[in-house]
The first five atom37 places (N, CA, C, CB, O) and aatype in JSON, in Angstrom:
{
  "aatype": [12, 9, 6, 1, 5, 7, 5, 3, 2, 0, 15, 6, 17, 19, 13, 4, 16, 0, 1, 7, 6, 11, 10, 16, 10, 10, 16, 2, 0, 13, 17, 2, 0, 19, 11, 6, 0, 11, 10, 9, 17, 0, 6, 0, 6, 7, 3, 11, 19, 11, 11, 16, 1, 13, 1, 13, 8, 3, 10, 1, 8, 16, 13, 7, 0, 1, 10, 7, 12, 0, 7, 19, 3, 10, 11, 16, 9, 12, 6, 9, 12, 7, 8, 11, 15, 8, 11, 19, 0, 12, 17, 18, 5, 8, 14, 16, 0, 3, 8, 11, 10, 11, 0, 19, 11, 9, 10, 3, 5, 19, 14, 10, 9, 13, 16, 16, 6, 11, 2, 11, 0, 10, 6, 10, 1, 19, 19, 15, 2, 7],
  "atom_mask": [
    [1, 1, 1, 1, 1],
    [1, 1, 1, 1, 1],
    [1, 1, 1, 1, 1],
    [1, 1, 1, 1, 1],
    [1, 1, 1, 1, 1],
    [1, 1, 1, 0, 1],
    [1, 1, 1, 1, 1],
    [1, 1, 1, 1, 1],
    [1, 1, 1, 1, 1],
    [1, 1, 1, 1, 1],
    [1, 1, 1, 1, 1],
    [1, 1, 1, 1, 1],
    [1, 1, 1, 1, 1],
    [1, 1, 1, 1, 1],
    [1, 1, 1, 1, 1],
    [1, 1, 1, 1, 1],
    [1, 1, 1, 1, 1],
    [1, 1, 1, 1, 1],
    [1, 1, 1, 1, 1],
    [1, 1, 1, 0, 1],
    [1, 1, 1, 1, 1],
    [1, 1, 1, 1, 1],
    [1, 1, 1, 1, 1],
    [1, 1, 1, 1, 1],
    [1, 1, 1, 1, 1],
    [1, 1, 1, 1, 1],
    [1, 1, 1, 1, 1],
    [1, 1, 1, 1, 1],
    [1, 1, 1, 1, 1],
    [1, 1, 1, 1, 1],
    [1, 1, 1, 1, 1],
    [1, 1, 1, 1, 1],
    [1, 1, 1, 1, 1],
    [1, 1, 1, 1, 1],
    [1, 1, 1, 1, 1],
    [1, 1, 1, 1, 1],
    [1, 1, 1, 1, 1],
    [1, 1, 1, 1, 1],
    [1, 1, 1, 1, 1],
    [1, 1, 1, 1, 1],
    [1, 1, 1, 1, 1],
    [1, 1, 1, 1, 1],
    [1, 1, 1, 1, 1],
    [1, 1, 1, 1, 1],
    [1, 1, 1, 1, 1],
    [1, 1, 1, 0, 1],
    [1, 1, 1, 1, 1],
    [1, 1, 1, 1, 1],
    [1, 1, 1, 1, 1],
    [1, 1, 1, 1, 1],
    [1, 1, 1, 1, 1],
    [1, 1, 1, 1, 1],
    [1, 1, 1, 1, 1],
    [1, 1, 1, 1, 1],
    [1, 1, 1, 1, 1],
    [1, 1, 1, 1, 1],
    [1, 1, 1, 1, 1],
    [1, 1, 1, 1, 1],
    [1, 1, 1, 1, 1],
    [1, 1, 1, 1, 1],
    [1, 1, 1, 1, 1],
    [1, 1, 1, 1, 1],
    [1, 1, 1, 1, 1],
    [1, 1, 1, 0, 1],
    [1, 1, 1, 1, 1],
    [1, 1, 1, 1, 1],
    [1, 1, 1, 1, 1],
    [1, 1, 1, 0, 1],
    [1, 1, 1, 1, 1],
    [1, 1, 1, 1, 1],
    [1, 1, 1, 0, 1],
    [1, 1, 1, 1, 1],
    [1, 1, 1, 1, 1],
    [1, 1, 1, 1, 1],
    [1, 1, 1, 1, 1],
    [1, 1, 1, 1, 1],
    [1, 1, 1, 1, 1],
    [1, 1, 1, 1, 1],
    [1, 1, 1, 1, 1],
    [1, 1, 1, 1, 1],
    [1, 1, 1, 1, 1],
    [1, 1, 1, 0, 1],
    [1, 1, 1, 1, 1],
    [1, 1, 1, 1, 1],
    [1, 1, 1, 1, 1],
    [1, 1, 1, 1, 1],
    [1, 1, 1, 1, 1],
    [1, 1, 1, 1, 1],
    [1, 1, 1, 1, 1],
    [1, 1, 1, 1, 1],
    [1, 1, 1, 1, 1],
    [1, 1, 1, 1, 1],
    [1, 1, 1, 1, 1],
    [1, 1, 1, 1, 1],
    [1, 1, 1, 1, 1],
    [1, 1, 1, 1, 1],
    [1, 1, 1, 1, 1],
    [1, 1, 1, 1, 1],
    [1, 1, 1, 1, 1],
    [1, 1, 1, 1, 1],
    [1, 1, 1, 1, 1],
    [1, 1, 1, 1, 1],
    [1, 1, 1, 1, 1],
    [1, 1, 1, 1, 1],
    [1, 1, 1, 1, 1],
    [1, 1, 1, 1, 1],
    [1, 1, 1, 1, 1],
    [1, 1, 1, 1, 1],
    [1, 1, 1, 1, 1],
    [1, 1, 1, 1, 1],
    [1, 1, 1, 1, 1],
    [1, 1, 1, 1, 1],
    [1, 1, 1, 1, 1],
    [1, 1, 1, 1, 1],
    [1, 1, 1, 1, 1],
    [1, 1, 1, 1, 1],
    [1, 1, 1, 1, 1],
    [1, 1, 1, 1, 1],
    [1, 1, 1, 1, 1],
    [1, 1, 1, 1, 1],
    [1, 1, 1, 1, 1],
    [1, 1, 1, 1, 1],
    [1, 1, 1, 1, 1],
    [1, 1, 1, 1, 1],
    [1, 1, 1, 1, 1],
    [1, 1, 1, 1, 1],
    [1, 1, 1, 1, 1],
    [1, 1, 1, 1, 1],
    [1, 1, 1, 1, 1],
    [1, 1, 1, 0, 1]
  ],
  "atom_positions": [
    [[77.97, 75.39, 95.96], [76.64, 75.94, 96.05], [75.89, 75.72, 94.74], [76.69, 77.42, 96.41], [74.72, 75.37, 94.73]],
    [[76.59, 75.94, 93.62], [75.94, 75.77, 92.32], [75.58, 74.31, 92.1], [76.86, 76.28, 91.19], [74.5, 74.0, 91.6]],
    [[76.49, 73.41, 92.48], [76.19, 71.98, 92.34], [75.0, 71.6, 93.2], [77.42, 71.13, 92.72], [74.12, 70.85, 92.76]],
    [[74.97, 72.11, 94.44], [73.86, 71.8, 95.34], [72.55, 72.36, 94.8], [74.15, 72.36, 96.75], [71.5, 71.73, 94.9]],
    [[72.62, 73.54, 94.23], [71.42, 74.17, 93.67], [70.83, 73.31, 92.57], [71.74, 75.59, 93.13], [69.62, 73.16, 92.46]],
    [[71.71, 72.74, 91.75], [71.24, 71.89, 90.66], [70.6, 70.61, 91.15], [0.0, 0.0, 0.0], [69.69, 70.08, 90.5]],
    [[71.06, 70.1, 92.27], [70.54, 68.85, 92.8], [69.26, 69.04, 93.62], [71.59, 68.18, 93.65], [68.32, 68.27, 93.49]],
    [[69.25, 70.06, 94.44], [68.16, 70.24, 95.39], [67.0, 71.07, 94.87], [68.67, 70.86, 96.61], [65.91, 71.03, 95.44]],
    [[67.22, 71.79, 93.81], [66.22, 72.76, 93.4], [66.14, 72.81, 91.88], [66.53, 74.15, 93.99], [67.17, 72.82, 91.2]],
    [[64.97, 72.86, 91.36], [64.79, 72.92, 89.91], [64.77, 74.36, 89.41], [63.51, 72.2, 89.51], [64.44, 74.61, 88.25]],
    [[65.1, 75.32, 90.27], [65.05, 76.73, 89.91], [66.15, 77.08, 88.91], [65.18, 77.6, 91.14], [67.22, 76.47, 88.91]],
    [[65.87, 78.05, 88.07], [66.89, 78.54, 87.15], [67.84, 79.52, 87.83], [66.22, 79.22, 85.95], [68.85, 79.9, 87.24]],
    [[67.53, 79.94, 89.07], [68.32, 80.93, 89.79], [69.32, 80.25, 90.71], [67.42, 81.85, 90.59], [68.98, 79.28, 91.4]],
    [[70.55, 80.75, 90.73], [71.56, 80.22, 91.64], [71.21, 80.62, 93.07], [72.97, 80.73, 91.25], [71.28, 79.8, 93.98]],
    [[70.83, 81.87, 93.26], [70.41, 82.36, 94.56], [68.91, 82.55, 94.51], [71.15, 83.69, 94.95], [68.4, 83.44, 93.84]],
    [[68.2, 81.7, 95.23], [66.75, 81.73, 95.16], [66.13, 81.47, 96.52], [66.24, 80.7, 94.15], [66.81, 81.08, 97.47]],
    [[64.84, 81.7, 96.6], [64.11, 81.43, 97.83], [63.93, 79.93, 97.97], [62.72, 82.16, 97.83], [64.29, 79.16, 97.08]],
    [[63.38, 79.52, 99.1], [63.13, 78.08, 99.33], [62.18, 77.51, 98.3], [62.57, 77.86, 100.74], [62.19, 76.31, 98.04]],
    [[61.35, 78.36, 97.7], [60.4, 77.9, 96.68], [60.98, 77.99, 95.27], [59.11, 78.72, 96.75], [60.28, 77.72, 94.29]],
    [[62.27, 78.37, 95.15], [62.93, 78.43, 93.85], [62.72, 79.73, 93.11], [0.0, 0.0, 0.0], [63.05, 79.82, 91.93]],
    [[62.17, 80.75, 93.78], [61.93, 82.04, 93.14], [63.19, 82.91, 93.22], [60.73, 82.76, 93.79], [64.02, 82.74, 94.11]],
    [[63.3, 83.83, 92.3], [64.44, 84.74, 92.24], [64.52, 85.57, 93.54], [64.34, 85.68, 91.01], [63.51, 86.11, 94.0]],
    [[65.73, 85.65, 94.12], [65.93, 86.52, 95.27], [66.03, 87.95, 94.77], [67.21, 86.12, 96.08], [66.83, 88.25, 93.89]],
    [[65.23, 88.83, 95.33], [65.26, 90.22, 94.9], [65.79, 91.14, 95.99], [63.88, 90.68, 94.48], [66.15, 92.28, 95.71]],
    [[65.85, 90.65, 97.22], [66.32, 91.46, 98.33], [67.43, 90.71, 99.06], [65.16, 91.81, 99.29], [67.18, 89.7, 99.72]],
    [[68.63, 91.21, 98.93], [69.77, 90.54, 99.55], [70.22, 91.24, 100.83], [70.93, 90.48, 98.57], [71.19, 90.83, 101.46]],
    [[69.51, 92.28, 101.22], [69.94, 93.09, 102.36], [70.17, 92.26, 103.61], [68.92, 94.15, 102.64], [71.25, 92.32, 104.2]],
    [[69.18, 91.49, 104.03], [69.32, 90.71, 105.26], [70.46, 89.7, 105.17], [68.02, 90.0, 105.59], [71.23, 89.54, 106.11]],
    [[70.57, 89.04, 104.04], [71.64, 88.06, 103.86], [73.0, 88.74, 103.94], [71.49, 87.33, 102.52], [73.93, 88.21, 104.55]],
    [[73.13, 89.91, 103.32], [74.4, 90.64, 103.35], [74.75, 91.06, 104.78], [74.33, 91.87, 102.44], [75.87, 90.84, 105.22]],
    [[73.78, 91.65, 105.5], [74.08, 92.12, 106.86], [74.34, 90.95, 107.8], [72.92, 92.96, 107.4], [75.15, 91.08, 108.72]],
    [[73.68, 89.83, 107.6], [73.99, 88.65, 108.41], [75.41, 88.17, 108.15], [72.98, 87.53, 108.12], [76.11, 87.77, 109.08]],
    [[75.84, 88.2, 106.89], [77.21, 87.79, 106.55], [78.22, 88.76, 107.17], [77.39, 87.73, 105.02], [79.27, 88.33, 107.65]],
    [[77.92, 90.05, 107.14], [78.8, 91.06, 107.75], [78.94, 90.8, 109.25], [78.26, 92.49, 107.5], [80.04, 90.85, 109.8]],
    [[77.8, 90.53, 109.89], [77.82, 90.25, 111.33], [78.61, 88.98, 111.63], [76.39, 90.14, 111.88], [79.42, 88.94, 112.55]],
    [[78.36, 87.93, 110.85], [79.03, 86.64, 111.05], [80.54, 86.77, 110.85], [78.46, 85.6, 110.08], [81.32, 86.13, 111.56]],
    [[80.95, 87.6, 109.88], [82.38, 87.8, 109.6], [83.03, 88.82, 110.55], [82.56, 88.26, 108.15], [84.22, 89.11, 110.44]],
    [[82.23, 89.35, 111.48], [82.71, 90.33, 112.46], [83.28, 91.57, 111.79], [83.77, 89.69, 113.37], [84.34, 92.06, 112.17]],
    [[82.57, 92.06, 110.79], [82.99, 93.26, 110.07], [82.26, 94.5, 110.61], [82.74, 93.1, 108.57], [81.9, 95.4, 109.85]],
    [[82.07, 94.52, 111.91], [81.48, 95.67, 112.6], [82.48, 96.09, 113.66], [80.06, 95.31, 113.23], [82.97, 95.25, 114.42]],
    [[82.79, 97.38, 113.72], [83.77, 97.84, 114.68], [83.31, 99.17, 115.28], [85.16, 98.0, 114.01], [82.4, 99.82, 114.76]],
    [[83.92, 99.55, 116.37], [83.58, 100.8, 117.05], [84.66, 101.83, 116.78], [83.41, 100.57, 118.57], [85.85, 101.52, 116.78]],
    [[84.24, 103.06, 116.56], [85.17, 104.17, 116.33], [84.83, 105.29, 117.3], [85.12, 104.67, 114.85], [83.66, 105.6, 117.52]],
    [[85.86, 105.9, 117.87], [85.64, 107.05, 118.75], [85.38, 108.27, 117.89], [86.87, 107.29, 119.69], [86.1, 108.54, 116.93]],
    [[84.33, 109.0, 118.24], [83.99, 110.22, 117.52], [83.75, 111.29, 118.58], [82.74, 110.03, 116.58], [82.62, 111.51, 119.01]],
    [[84.83, 111.95, 118.98], [84.74, 112.9, 120.09], [84.53, 112.14, 121.38], [0.0, 0.0, 0.0], [85.32, 111.26, 121.72]],
    [[83.46, 112.47, 122.1], [83.18, 111.77, 123.36], [82.18, 110.63, 123.16], [82.63, 112.75, 124.4], [81.75, 110.0, 124.13]],
    [[81.82, 110.35, 121.9], [80.88, 109.28, 121.6], [81.59, 108.13, 120.89], [79.72, 109.8, 120.73], [82.64, 108.33, 120.27]],
    [[81.01, 106.95, 120.98], [81.52, 105.8, 120.24], [80.5, 105.47, 119.15], [81.77, 104.55, 121.2], [79.32, 105.27, 119.43]],
    [[80.98, 105.42, 117.94], [80.11, 105.17, 116.79], [80.4, 103.78, 116.25], [80.3, 106.24, 115.69], [81.56, 103.44, 116.0]],
    [[79.36, 102.98, 116.08], [79.54, 101.65, 115.48], [79.56, 101.81, 113.96], [78.42, 100.66, 115.93], [78.71, 102.48, 113.38]],
    [[80.51, 101.17, 113.35], [80.63, 101.21, 111.9], [80.62, 99.77, 111.4], [81.92, 101.96, 111.44], [81.13, 98.87, 112.06]],
    [[80.06, 99.56, 110.24], [80.07, 98.22, 109.67], [80.44, 98.29, 108.2], [78.71, 97.53, 109.87], [80.3, 99.32, 107.53]],
    [[80.9, 97.17, 107.72], [81.26, 97.02, 106.32], [80.0, 97.24, 105.48], [81.87, 95.6, 106.04], [78.95, 96.66, 105.76]],
    [[80.1, 98.09, 104.46], [78.95, 98.39, 103.62], [79.07, 97.67, 102.27], [78.82, 99.92, 103.4], [80.18, 97.33, 101.86]],
    [[77.98, 97.46, 101.62], [78.0, 96.8, 100.32], [78.89, 97.57, 99.35], [76.57, 96.66, 99.76], [79.61, 96.96, 98.55]],
    [[78.85, 98.89, 99.41], [79.66, 99.72, 98.51], [81.16, 99.5, 98.75], [79.31, 101.21, 98.71], [81.96, 99.74, 97.85]],
    [[81.54, 99.06, 99.94], [82.95, 98.77, 100.22], [83.49, 97.69, 99.28], [83.13, 98.35, 101.67], [84.68, 97.69, 98.97]],
    [[82.63, 96.78, 98.83], [83.05, 95.76, 97.88], [83.46, 96.41, 96.56], [81.91, 94.73, 97.64], [84.47, 96.03, 95.96]],
    [[82.67, 97.38, 96.12], [82.98, 98.09, 94.88], [84.28, 98.88, 95.03], [81.81, 99.04, 94.49], [85.12, 98.89, 94.13]],
    [[84.43, 99.53, 96.16], [85.63, 100.32, 96.42], [86.87, 99.43, 96.41], [85.51, 101.06, 97.76], [87.89, 99.79, 95.82]],
    [[86.78, 98.29, 97.06], [87.9, 97.35, 97.1], [88.23, 96.85, 95.69], [87.58, 96.16, 98.02], [89.4, 96.73, 95.33]],
    [[87.21, 96.56, 94.91], [87.39, 96.11, 93.53], [88.19, 97.15, 92.73], [86.01, 95.87, 92.85], [89.18, 96.8, 92.08]],
    [[87.78, 98.42, 92.78], [88.47, 99.47, 92.04], [89.89, 99.68, 92.53], [0.0, 0.0, 0.0], [90.81, 99.86, 91.73]],
    [[90.08, 99.67, 93.85], [91.42, 99.87, 94.41], [92.35, 98.73, 94.02], [91.34, 99.99, 95.94], [93.51, 98.96, 93.68]],
    [[91.85, 97.51, 94.06], [92.7, 96.37, 93.71], [93.04, 96.35, 92.23], [92.02, 95.05, 94.11], [94.14, 95.93, 91.85]],
    [[92.12, 96.78, 91.38], [92.45, 96.89, 89.95], [93.62, 97.86, 89.77], [91.22, 97.36, 89.13], [94.56, 97.57, 89.03]],
    [[93.55, 99.0, 90.45], [94.62, 99.99, 90.34], [95.94, 99.45, 90.84], [0.0, 0.0, 0.0], [96.98, 99.66, 90.2]],
    [[95.93, 98.75, 91.97], [97.17, 98.21, 92.53], [97.73, 97.07, 91.68], [96.94, 97.73, 93.95], [98.91, 96.74, 91.77]],
    [[96.86, 96.46, 90.86], [97.33, 95.39, 89.98], [97.91, 95.95, 88.69], [96.18, 94.44, 89.66], [98.38, 95.2, 87.83]],
    [[97.89, 97.28, 88.56], [98.51, 97.92, 87.39], [97.55, 98.17, 86.24], [0.0, 0.0, 0.0], [97.99, 98.53, 85.15]],
    [[96.26, 98.0, 86.46], [95.28, 98.26, 85.4], [95.21, 99.77, 85.2], [93.86, 97.66, 85.77], [95.15, 100.54, 86.16]],
    [[95.23, 100.2, 83.94], [95.23, 101.63, 83.65], [93.89, 102.27, 84.03], [95.53, 101.87, 82.16], [92.86, 101.61, 84.07]],
    [[93.94, 103.57, 84.31], [92.79, 104.3, 84.82], [91.61, 104.29, 83.84], [93.18, 105.73, 85.12], [90.46, 104.18, 84.27]],
    [[91.88, 104.39, 82.56], [90.8, 104.38, 81.55], [90.02, 103.07, 81.61], [91.38, 104.59, 80.13], [88.79, 103.07, 81.54]],
    [[90.73, 101.96, 81.73], [90.06, 100.65, 81.8], [89.24, 100.54, 83.08], [91.1, 99.51, 81.73], [88.12, 100.04, 83.06]],
    [[89.8, 101.01, 84.2], [89.06, 100.99, 85.46], [87.79, 101.82, 85.33], [89.95, 101.52, 86.63], [86.72, 101.41, 85.78]],
    [[87.92, 103.0, 84.71], [86.75, 103.87, 84.5], [85.66, 103.14, 83.74], [87.16, 105.15, 83.75], [84.49, 103.18, 84.13]],
    [[86.03, 102.48, 82.66], [85.04, 101.8, 81.83], [84.41, 100.61, 82.54], [85.66, 101.35, 80.54], [83.19, 100.41, 82.45]],
    [[85.22, 99.82, 83.24], [84.69, 98.66, 83.95], [83.7, 99.1, 85.03], [85.83, 97.84, 84.57], [82.65, 98.48, 85.21]],
    [[84.04, 100.17, 85.74], [83.22, 100.6, 86.86], [82.12, 101.58, 86.46], [84.09, 101.22, 87.92], [81.28, 101.95, 87.28]],
    [[82.13, 102.01, 85.2], [81.08, 102.89, 84.71], [81.25, 104.35, 85.1], [0.0, 0.0, 0.0], [80.26, 105.08, 85.17]],
    [[82.47, 104.78, 85.34], [82.71, 106.18, 85.7], [82.75, 107.04, 84.45], [84.02, 106.33, 86.5], [83.21, 106.61, 83.4]],
    [[82.26, 108.26, 84.58], [82.25, 109.19, 83.45], [83.52, 110.05, 83.4], [81.02, 110.09, 83.52], [83.86, 110.6, 82.35]],
    [[84.21, 110.17, 84.54], [85.42, 111.0, 84.55], [86.52, 110.31, 85.34], [85.12, 112.38, 85.14], [86.27, 109.45, 86.18]],
    [[87.75, 110.72, 85.05], [88.9, 110.15, 85.77], [88.89, 110.59, 87.23], [90.21, 110.58, 85.11], [89.44, 109.89, 88.08]],
    [[88.26, 111.74, 87.55], [88.22, 112.2, 88.93], [87.46, 111.22, 89.82], [87.57, 113.59, 89.0], [87.88, 110.94, 90.94]],
    [[86.37, 110.69, 89.32], [85.58, 109.73, 90.09], [86.39, 108.44, 90.26], [84.22, 109.43, 89.41], [86.43, 107.87, 91.35]],
    [[87.02, 107.99, 89.19], [87.82, 106.77, 89.26], [88.98, 106.92, 90.25], [88.36, 106.4, 87.87], [89.38, 105.95, 90.89]],
    [[89.52, 108.11, 90.37], [90.64, 108.35, 91.29], [90.21, 108.19, 92.75], [91.21, 109.75, 91.07], [91.06, 107.9, 93.6]],
    [[88.94, 108.36, 93.07], [88.46, 108.19, 94.45], [88.74, 106.77, 94.93], [86.95, 108.5, 94.55], [88.88, 106.53, 96.13]],
    [[88.81, 105.84, 94.0], [88.98, 104.43, 94.34], [90.44, 104.01, 94.43], [88.28, 103.58, 93.33], [90.74, 102.88, 94.82]],
    [[91.34, 104.91, 94.08], [92.74, 104.54, 94.05], [93.43, 104.88, 95.37], [93.45, 105.25, 92.88], [93.7, 106.05, 95.65]],
    [[93.69, 103.86, 96.17], [94.37, 104.01, 97.46], [95.47, 102.96, 97.56], [93.36, 103.89, 98.64], [95.28, 101.92, 98.19]],
    [[96.63, 103.23, 96.95], [97.69, 102.23, 97.02], [98.15, 102.01, 98.46], [98.88, 102.66, 96.15], [98.26, 102.94, 99.25]],
    [[98.42, 100.77, 98.77], [98.91, 100.42, 100.11], [100.37, 100.82, 100.22], [98.73, 98.9, 100.39], [101.02, 101.12, 99.22]],
    [[100.88, 100.81, 101.44], [102.3, 101.12, 101.67], [103.18, 100.13, 100.91], [102.63, 101.1, 103.18], [104.2, 100.52, 100.33]],
    [[102.8, 98.85, 100.91], [103.57, 97.83, 100.2], [103.57, 98.11, 98.69], [102.99, 96.42, 100.48], [104.59, 97.94, 98.03]],
    [[102.43, 98.53, 98.16], [102.33, 98.83, 96.73], [103.24, 100.02, 96.38], [100.86, 99.14, 96.35], [103.91, 100.0, 95.35]],
    [[103.26, 101.04, 97.22], [104.11, 102.2, 96.97], [105.59, 101.83, 97.06], [103.79, 103.32, 97.97], [106.4, 102.31, 96.27]],
    [[105.93, 100.96, 98.02], [107.32, 100.5, 98.15], [107.76, 99.75, 96.9], [107.48, 99.6, 99.39], [108.87, 99.96, 96.4]],
    [[106.91, 98.88, 96.39], [107.23, 98.15, 95.15], [107.42, 99.11, 93.99], [106.13, 97.14, 94.82], [108.29, 98.89, 93.14]],
    [[106.61, 100.18, 93.94], [106.75, 101.17, 92.87], [108.11, 101.85, 92.92], [105.63, 102.22, 92.96], [108.75, 102.03, 91.88]],
    [[108.56, 102.21, 94.11], [109.86, 102.87, 94.26], [110.99, 101.9, 93.94], [110.02, 103.43, 95.68], [112.0, 102.3, 93.37]],
    [[110.83, 100.64, 94.31], [111.87, 99.65, 94.07], [112.08, 99.38, 92.57], [111.53, 98.35, 94.78], [113.11, 98.81, 92.18]],
    [[111.13, 99.77, 91.76], [111.31, 99.63, 90.31], [112.56, 100.4, 89.88], [110.06, 100.15, 89.54], [113.23, 100.01, 88.92]],
    [[112.87, 101.48, 90.58], [114.05, 102.28, 90.24], [115.34, 101.49, 90.43], [114.09, 103.54, 91.1], [116.36, 101.84, 89.82]],
    [[115.32, 100.45, 91.25], [116.51, 99.62, 91.41], [116.91, 98.94, 90.1], [116.27, 98.56, 92.5], [118.06, 98.55, 89.93]],
    [[115.98, 98.81, 89.21], [116.25, 98.14, 87.94], [116.68, 99.1, 86.84], [115.02, 97.37, 87.49], [117.05, 98.67, 85.75]],
    [[116.63, 100.4, 87.12], [117.05, 101.4, 86.13], [118.56, 101.55, 86.25], [116.32, 102.77, 86.35], [119.07, 101.74, 87.35]],
    [[119.29, 101.46, 85.12], [120.75, 101.59, 85.19], [121.16, 102.97, 85.71], [121.38, 101.33, 83.81], [120.47, 103.96, 85.46]],
    [[122.28, 103.02, 86.41], [122.77, 104.29, 86.92], [123.15, 105.2, 85.74], [123.98, 104.08, 87.86], [123.7, 104.72, 84.75]],
    [[122.86, 106.48, 85.86], [123.16, 107.42, 84.78], [124.66, 107.67, 84.69], [122.42, 108.75, 85.0], [125.22, 107.69, 83.59]],
    [[125.32, 107.86, 85.82], [126.73, 108.21, 85.83], [127.57, 106.98, 86.18], [127.0, 109.35, 86.83], [127.98, 106.79, 87.33]],
    [[127.82, 106.17, 85.18], [128.57, 104.94, 85.43], [130.01, 105.02, 84.91], [127.87, 103.75, 84.79], [130.83, 104.17, 85.26]],
    [[130.33, 106.01, 84.11], [131.69, 106.1, 83.57], [132.4, 107.32, 84.16], [131.67, 106.18, 82.03], [131.76, 108.23, 84.69]],
    [[133.72, 107.32, 84.05], [134.52, 108.46, 84.54], [134.15, 109.73, 83.78], [136.04, 108.16, 84.4], [134.1, 110.81, 84.36]],
    [[133.88, 109.6, 82.46], [133.52, 110.76, 81.64], [132.24, 111.4, 82.17], [133.35, 110.36, 80.16], [132.15, 112.62, 82.29]],
    [[131.25, 110.58, 82.49], [129.98, 111.1, 83.01], [130.15, 111.72, 84.39], [128.93, 109.98, 83.07], [129.51, 112.72, 84.7]],
    [[131.03, 111.14, 85.23], [131.27, 111.7, 86.56], [131.91, 113.07, 86.44], [132.16, 110.76, 87.4], [131.56, 113.99, 87.17]],
    [[132.85, 113.21, 85.51], [133.51, 114.5, 85.29], [132.49, 115.53, 84.81], [134.67, 114.37, 84.27], [132.51, 116.67, 85.26]],
    [[131.6, 115.14, 83.91], [130.55, 116.02, 83.4], [129.64, 116.45, 84.55], [129.73, 115.32, 82.29], [129.25, 117.62, 84.63]],
    [[129.29, 115.52, 85.43], [128.45, 115.82, 86.57], [129.12, 116.86, 87.47], [128.14, 114.53, 87.36], [128.46, 117.78, 87.95]],
    [[130.41, 116.71, 87.72], [131.13, 117.67, 88.54], [131.14, 119.06, 87.94], [132.55, 117.2, 88.75], [130.97, 120.05, 88.66]],
    [[131.32, 119.15, 86.62], [131.31, 120.46, 85.94], [129.94, 121.12, 86.06], [131.69, 120.3, 84.46], [129.86, 122.31, 86.34]],
    [[128.88, 120.36, 85.86], [127.52, 120.91, 85.91], [127.22, 121.42, 87.31], [126.48, 119.84, 85.49], [126.64, 122.49, 87.47]],
    [[127.6, 120.66, 88.32], [127.34, 121.04, 89.71], [128.14, 122.29, 90.08], [127.68, 119.87, 90.66], [127.61, 123.19, 90.72]],
    [[129.43, 122.35, 89.68], [130.26, 123.49, 90.08], [129.93, 124.75, 89.29], [131.71, 123.15, 89.9], [130.19, 125.84, 89.79]],
    [[129.36, 124.63, 88.08], [128.97, 125.81, 87.3], [127.59, 126.33, 87.74], [128.95, 125.48, 85.79], [127.19, 127.44, 87.37]],
    [[126.89, 125.53, 88.51], [125.6, 125.91, 89.07], [124.57, 126.03, 88.07], [0.0, 0.0, 0.0], [123.42, 126.35, 88.4]]
  ]
}
C-alpha cells in the first residue's frame, strides 16, 4: 500500500482521499472492514437476539492483553497504553487457557524439594508432628 501510494499519489499521507487529502474520518472504512471480515455475530439476550460487532476499542484491548501474555510487566503496559493506575491496566489482562497452562508448566522446571532420604525423613517428622 505504501509503495502504491508513492507511485499513484503525490500526497504526503499514507491514508488519504482520492484527492490526496488527509483522511480524518475512518469510521466507514473501519465498519466496512469489520463487515467484510465477518466480525459481526448474534448473541441471545433473554428472549431477544442482539447483534454485536467488533469495535475499534477491541483492537486496544487485544493489544494490552497480548502484551500481558507475552510477559511484559504491568508498569510497562500501563505506560504504553497511558493508564494512570494498575487497576485500569488489569482490565486488559485476560490470559488464555493455553497461557495459564504454560505458566503452571514452568513448575516442571523447578527442582523437587525433597530429593534426598534426609529431606524425606524431615518431611515425615514435620507431617507427623502436625
